[in-house]
One Martini backbone bead per residue (centre of mass of N, CA, C, O) as a GRO file, in nm:
protein
  296
    1MET     BB    1  18.259   2.045  -0.224
    2PHE     BB    2  17.992   2.232  -0.125
    3PRO     BB    3  17.726   2.249   0.087
    4GLU     BB    4  17.563   2.470  -0.073
    5ALA     BB    5  17.487   2.306  -0.330
    6ASN     BB    6  17.217   2.187  -0.200
    7ASN     BB    7  17.095   2.512  -0.180
    8GLY     BB    8  17.192   2.713  -0.419
    9TYR     BB    9  17.501   2.864  -0.342
   10SER     BB   10  17.687   2.810  -0.547
   11TYR     BB   11  17.875   2.926  -0.795
   12GLU     BB   12  17.734   2.766  -1.019
   13ASP     BB   13  17.446   2.853  -0.949
   14CYS     BB   14  17.490   3.157  -0.973
   15LYS     BB   15  17.589   3.149  -1.267
   16ALA     BB   16  17.332   3.030  -1.388
   17THR     BB   17  17.148   3.264  -1.308
   18ALA     BB   18  17.305   3.492  -1.445
   19ASP     BB   19  17.295   3.372  -1.734
   20TRP     BB   20  16.988   3.368  -1.756
   21LEU     BB   21  16.946   3.676  -1.731
   22LEU     BB   22  17.139   3.769  -1.965
   23ALA     BB   23  16.962   3.614  -2.184
   24GLN     BB   24  16.689   3.803  -2.130
   25THR     BB   25  16.888   4.063  -2.148
   26ASP     BB   26  17.065   4.367  -2.252
   27VAL     BB   27  17.112   4.458  -1.977
   28ARG     BB   28  17.415   4.617  -1.811
   29PRO     BB   29  17.459   4.654  -1.493
   30LYS     BB   30  17.628   4.866  -1.238
   31VAL     BB   31  17.357   4.903  -1.073
   32GLY     BB   32  17.219   4.808  -0.757
   33ILE     BB   33  16.883   4.780  -0.618
   34VAL     BB   34  16.725   4.789  -0.289
   35CYS     BB   35  16.395   4.747  -0.178
   36GLY     BB   36  16.204   4.839   0.069
   37SER     BB   37  15.953   4.903   0.258
   38GLY     BB   38  15.752   5.091   0.041
   39LEU     BB   39  16.009   5.130  -0.200
   40GLY     BB   40  15.930   5.009  -0.498
   41GLY     BB   41  15.918   5.275  -0.680
   42LEU     BB   42  16.204   5.270  -0.791
   43ALA     BB   43  16.147   5.053  -1.009
   44ASP     BB   44  15.921   5.222  -1.164
   45MET     BB   45  16.139   5.431  -1.289
   46LEU     BB   46  16.214   5.240  -1.494
   47LYS     BB   47  16.317   5.201  -1.815
   48ASP     BB   48  16.282   4.952  -2.022
   49GLN     BB   49  16.155   4.701  -1.898
   50VAL     BB   50  16.278   4.395  -1.733
   51ALA     BB   51  16.080   4.150  -1.573
   52PHE     BB   52  16.104   3.931  -1.275
   53ASN     BB   53  15.987   3.684  -1.109
   54TYR     BB   54  16.117   3.512  -0.858
   55LYS     BB   55  15.974   3.233  -0.932
   56ASP     BB   56  16.128   3.237  -1.234
   57ILE     BB   57  16.406   3.221  -1.092
   58PRO     BB   58  16.669   3.050  -1.059
   59ASN     BB   59  16.724   2.990  -0.709
   60PHE     BB   60  16.518   3.183  -0.603
   61PRO     BB   61  16.366   3.335  -0.375
   62GLN     BB   62  16.080   3.432  -0.178
   63SER     BB   63  15.856   3.686  -0.121
   64THR     BB   64  15.637   3.730   0.191
   65VAL     BB   65  15.598   4.046   0.211
   66HIS     BB   66  15.421   4.306   0.270
   67GLY     BB   67  15.549   4.543   0.025
   68HIS     BB   68  15.674   4.304  -0.153
   69ALA     BB   69  15.670   4.220  -0.486
   70GLY     BB   70  15.883   4.016  -0.630
   71ARG     BB   71  16.106   4.174  -0.829
   72LEU     BB   72  16.320   4.182  -1.115
   73VAL     BB   73  16.456   4.493  -1.249
   74PHE     BB   74  16.530   4.601  -1.564
   75GLY     BB   75  16.701   4.917  -1.663
   76THR     BB   76  16.659   5.274  -1.679
   77LEU     BB   77  16.814   5.559  -1.505
   78LYS     BB   78  16.860   5.824  -1.663
   79GLY     BB   79  17.030   5.620  -1.874
   80ARG     BB   80  17.099   5.406  -1.655
   81ALA     BB   81  17.202   5.097  -1.582
   82CYS     BB   82  16.976   4.872  -1.402
   83VAL     BB   83  16.902   4.688  -1.098
   84CYS     BB   84  16.594   4.577  -0.923
   85MET     BB   85  16.475   4.507  -0.603
   86GLN     BB   86  16.131   4.422  -0.544
   87GLY     BB   87  16.223   4.302  -0.287
   88ARG     BB   88  16.312   4.101  -0.007
   89PHE     BB   89  16.499   3.915   0.235
   90HIS     BB   90  16.456   3.729   0.553
   91LEU     BB   91  16.504   3.566   0.840
   92TYR     BB   92  16.189   3.559   0.932
   93GLU     BB   93  16.110   3.369   0.675
   94GLY     BB   94  16.335   3.115   0.714
   95TYR     BB   95  16.597   3.198   0.602
   96PRO     BB   96  16.905   3.177   0.543
   97ALA     BB   97  17.162   3.396   0.513
   98GLN     BB   98  17.262   3.277   0.237
   99LYS     BB   99  16.985   3.321   0.085
  100ILE     BB  100  16.924   3.636   0.125
  101THR     BB  101  17.219   3.698  -0.033
  102LEU     BB  102  17.222   3.582  -0.325
  103PRO     BB  103  17.170   3.844  -0.502
  104MET     BB  104  17.455   3.964  -0.467
  105ARG     BB  105  17.600   3.747  -0.638
  106ILE     BB  106  17.441   3.799  -0.890
  107PHE     BB  107  17.520   4.088  -0.930
  108LYS     BB  108  17.819   4.036  -0.969
  109LEU     BB  109  17.782   3.831  -1.222
  110ILE     BB  110  17.635   4.080  -1.399
  111GLY     BB  111  17.828   4.358  -1.319
  112VAL     BB  112  17.804   4.483  -1.055
  113GLU     BB  113  17.955   4.763  -0.851
  114THR     BB  114  17.694   4.905  -0.720
  115VAL     BB  115  17.514   4.925  -0.405
  116ILE     BB  116  17.171   5.010  -0.329
  117LEU     BB  117  17.013   5.047  -0.009
  118THR     BB  118  16.686   5.001   0.137
  119ASN     BB  119  16.495   5.100   0.437
  120ALA     BB  120  16.301   5.032   0.715
  121ALA     BB  121  16.309   5.215   1.033
  122GLY     BB  122  16.382   5.256   1.365
  123GLY     BB  123  16.413   5.516   1.590
  124LEU     BB  124  16.660   5.586   1.845
  125ASN     BB  125  16.727   5.859   1.790
  126GLN     BB  126  16.598   6.149   1.939
  127ASP     BB  127  16.660   6.341   1.679
  128PHE     BB  128  16.468   6.176   1.529
  129LYS     BB  129  16.224   6.158   1.271
  130VAL     BB  130  15.958   6.092   1.114
  131GLY     BB  131  16.092   6.079   0.774
  132ASP     BB  132  16.368   6.034   0.792
  133ILE     BB  133  16.694   6.015   0.634
  134MET     BB  134  16.940   5.757   0.672
  135ILE     BB  135  17.270   5.743   0.649
  136ILE     BB  136  17.475   5.474   0.637
  137LYS     BB  137  17.795   5.427   0.815
  138ASP     BB  138  17.700   5.173   0.990
  139HIS     BB  139  17.702   4.848   1.166
  140ILE     BB  140  17.502   4.609   1.365
  141ASN     BB  141  17.538   4.250   1.389
  142MET     BB  142  17.363   4.062   1.595
  143PRO     BB  143  17.350   3.774   1.471
  144GLY     BB  144  17.665   3.756   1.449
  145PHE     BB  145  17.716   3.716   1.758
  146ALA     BB  146  17.568   3.413   1.713
  147GLY     BB  147  17.682   3.311   1.412
  148ASN     BB  148  17.487   3.475   1.199
  149ASN     BB  149  17.649   3.450   0.897
  150PRO     BB  150  17.660   3.460   0.548
  151LEU     BB  151  17.982   3.343   0.560
  152ALA     BB  152  17.923   3.088   0.671
  153GLY     BB  153  18.138   2.854   0.598
  154PRO     BB  154  18.261   2.785   0.323
  155ASN     BB  155  18.502   2.934   0.110
  156ASP     BB  156  18.483   3.112  -0.203
  157GLU     BB  157  18.730   3.276  -0.378
  158ARG     BB  158  18.548   3.375  -0.621
  159PHE     BB  159  18.411   3.587  -0.431
  160GLY     BB  160  18.619   3.581  -0.168
  161VAL     BB  161  18.750   3.622   0.123
  162ARG     BB  162  18.745   3.487   0.433
  163PHE     BB  163  18.834   3.789   0.573
  164PRO     BB  164  18.652   4.050   0.554
  165CYS     BB  165  18.635   4.378   0.552
  166MET     BB  166  18.419   4.630   0.757
  167SER     BB  167  18.528   4.933   0.800
  168ASP     BB  168  18.431   4.985   0.470
  169ALA     BB  169  18.132   4.907   0.395
  170TYR     BB  170  18.065   5.218   0.368
  171ASP     BB  171  18.087   5.446   0.131
  172ARG     BB  172  18.211   5.763   0.176
  173GLU     BB  173  18.165   5.898  -0.102
  174LEU     BB  174  17.860   5.826  -0.118
  175GLN     BB  175  17.777   5.977   0.133
  176GLN     BB  176  17.862   6.257   0.029
  177LEU     BB  177  17.688   6.255  -0.222
  178ALA     BB  178  17.417   6.241  -0.073
  179MET     BB  179  17.447   6.507   0.076
  180ASP     BB  180  17.478   6.688  -0.173
  181VAL     BB  181  17.215   6.607  -0.317
  182GLY     BB  182  17.022   6.671  -0.084
  183GLN     BB  183  17.078   6.974  -0.083
  184GLU     BB  184  17.001   7.033  -0.377
  185LEU     BB  185  16.694   6.908  -0.324
  186GLY     BB  186  16.599   7.003  -0.025
  187LEU     BB  187  16.667   6.757   0.214
  188GLY     BB  188  16.837   6.851   0.470
  189ASP     BB  189  16.626   6.844   0.714
  190PHE     BB  190  16.598   6.494   0.673
  191LEU     BB  191  16.914   6.439   0.663
  192LYS     BB  192  17.098   6.174   0.789
  193GLU     BB  193  17.328   6.000   1.015
  194GLY     BB  194  17.418   5.644   1.090
  195VAL     BB  195  17.351   5.357   1.286
  196TYR     BB  196  17.280   5.023   1.205
  197CYS     BB  197  17.056   4.772   1.336
  198VAL     BB  198  17.033   4.421   1.329
  199LEU     BB  199  16.763   4.195   1.340
  200GLY     BB  200  16.559   3.918   1.306
  201GLY     BB  201  16.285   3.888   1.392
  202PRO     BB  202  15.951   4.003   1.357
  203SER     BB  203  15.960   4.132   1.613
  204PHE     BB  204  15.953   4.390   1.784
  205GLU     BB  205  16.096   4.581   2.010
  206THR     BB  206  16.177   4.630   2.312
  207ILE     BB  207  16.245   4.863   2.536
  208ALA     BB  208  16.510   4.736   2.641
  209GLU     BB  209  16.636   4.693   2.360
  210CYS     BB  210  16.640   4.987   2.269
  211ARG     BB  211  16.818   5.092   2.495
  212MET     BB  212  17.060   4.912   2.439
  213LEU     BB  213  17.116   4.993   2.142
  214TYR     BB  214  17.166   5.292   2.197
  215ARG     BB  215  17.410   5.241   2.393
  216LEU     BB  216  17.577   5.092   2.155
  217GLY     BB  217  17.521   5.310   1.889
  218ALA     BB  218  17.235   5.311   1.778
  219ASP     BB  219  16.999   5.489   1.555
  220ALA     BB  220  16.886   5.224   1.411
  221VAL     BB  221  16.625   4.969   1.344
  222GLY     BB  222  16.623   4.634   1.187
  223MET     BB  223  16.576   4.339   0.928
  224SER     BB  224  16.829   4.426   0.734
  225THR     BB  225  17.110   4.475   0.492
  226SER     BB  226  17.373   4.379   0.641
  227HIS     BB  227  17.397   4.104   0.497
  228GLU     BB  228  17.422   4.221   0.211
  229VAL     BB  229  17.676   4.389   0.262
  230ILE     BB  230  17.869   4.164   0.337
  231VAL     BB  231  17.847   4.018   0.057
  232ALA     BB  232  17.913   4.256  -0.128
  233ARG     BB  233  18.197   4.302  -0.008
  234HIS     BB  234  18.306   4.021  -0.058
  235CYS     BB  235  18.264   4.082  -0.383
  236GLY     BB  236  18.360   4.405  -0.425
  237MET     BB  237  18.133   4.595  -0.367
  238ARG     BB  238  17.978   4.887  -0.346
  239CYS     BB  239  17.823   5.067  -0.061
  240PHE     BB  240  17.483   5.194  -0.013
  241ALA     BB  241  17.267   5.329   0.257
  242LEU     BB  242  16.913   5.358   0.353
  243SER     BB  243  16.698   5.500   0.603
  244LEU     BB  244  16.361   5.497   0.680
  245ILE     BB  245  16.192   5.667   0.925
  246THR     BB  246  15.881   5.512   1.036
  247ASN     BB  247  15.962   5.497   1.348
  248GLN     BB  248  15.959   5.538   1.692
  249ALA     BB  249  16.112   5.408   1.931
  250VAL     BB  250  16.028   5.262   2.228
  251MET     BB  251  16.160   5.406   2.558
  252ASP     BB  252  15.881   5.421   2.726
  253TYR     BB  253  15.665   5.287   2.965
  254ASP     BB  254  15.442   5.535   2.930
  255SER     BB  255  15.391   5.466   2.648
  256ALA     BB  256  15.136   5.423   2.378
  257GLU     BB  257  15.315   5.332   2.169
  258LYS     BB  258  15.316   5.138   1.849
  259ALA     BB  259  15.443   4.918   1.643
  260ASN     BB  260  15.379   4.901   1.274
  261HIS     BB  261  15.359   4.805   0.941
  262GLU     BB  262  15.160   5.016   0.829
  263GLU     BB  263  15.327   5.263   0.906
  264VAL     BB  264  15.566   5.200   0.730
  265LEU     BB  265  15.413   5.215   0.456
  266GLN     BB  266  15.301   5.505   0.486
  267ILE     BB  267  15.569   5.659   0.511
  268GLY     BB  268  15.688   5.555   0.250
  269LYS     BB  269  15.481   5.692   0.066
  270GLN     BB  270  15.538   5.990   0.154
  271ARG     BB  271  15.872   5.974   0.095
  272ALA     BB  272  15.941   5.833  -0.176
  273GLU     BB  273  15.989   6.060  -0.385
  274GLN     BB  274  16.246   6.178  -0.251
  275LEU     BB  275  16.410   5.916  -0.247
  276GLU     BB  276  16.406   5.873  -0.553
  277ARG     BB  277  16.554   6.133  -0.629
  278LEU     BB  278  16.812   6.076  -0.478
  279VAL     BB  279  16.890   5.803  -0.612
  280SER     BB  280  16.872   5.885  -0.915
  281THR     BB  281  17.090   6.104  -0.897
  282MET     BB  282  17.318   5.927  -0.794
  283VAL     BB  283  17.332   5.730  -1.033
  284THR     BB  284  17.431   5.937  -1.245
  285ARG     BB  285  17.699   5.999  -1.093
  286ILE     BB  286  17.824   5.725  -1.061
  287GLU     BB  287  17.819   5.631  -1.359
  288HIS     BB  288  17.970   5.876  -1.487
  289ASN     BB  289  18.226   5.816  -1.254
  290ILE     BB  290  18.323   5.511  -1.218
  291ASN     BB  291  18.654   5.576  -1.297
  292SER     BB  292  18.648   5.782  -1.063
  293ASN     BB  293  18.686   6.006  -0.767
  294ASN     BB  294  18.451   6.188  -0.897
  295TYR     BB  295  18.097   6.256  -0.797
  296ALA     BB  296  18.007   6.565  -0.877
   0.00000   0.00000   0.00000
């Protein structure tokens, strides 16, 4: 018996939730999408939708953040079967890391093979501008340095191995596909790549923290995504992630700039359409060639 069983994280509980969802819809998604702050419009693009409020799904956490709708949406994106999280969960909402990553295990058990994650992030790299889209090539899991890892506790081999590799956490072929699709769609001017650093939040970073993170090699900073990627990789799913740079991190004590959540949502709204086009085009290419190594 695993300790997680008392909290709804056991394999049996995850399987029960997955079976409940599969019984409610005929959609069998191979691609799972996680929508970040202000980016829930991706889910609205799905056709023939079957949507579930998180509160109605057995064992599912609740999303408490403004800008996160709190729905799991099944449907088709340009003819490809997908499932989309319209809103996600965060450490700062008071959930343990094991709980905020529960949907990744559900994704695995309903047949998802590729996970695409989006988030809103602060730009640390001085070459980045507000509105840039950063393809995540790697991450720094700061809570993990303090032992706060979603895989902490007993390991269930039915999900994955005890010590999963993370040097290939972000699929390089999918990164290249995103670059290629971005160029095709004319998004090249604001498509970047870089390292994402996750912090616990909910307070935004101090100037000293931003300076430290940049020196450590982080290009953008946020409060999500990395934990989900760790669990998705543990389950053997391929991962691709994008950060929308919604604010420039304050690095100068003389600056009058201040980070705020409303700005995050506003920039998300402005750039959302292009991000949606990028992701939806990628989905058709991934799904079309899911059993080959050629995504072009």
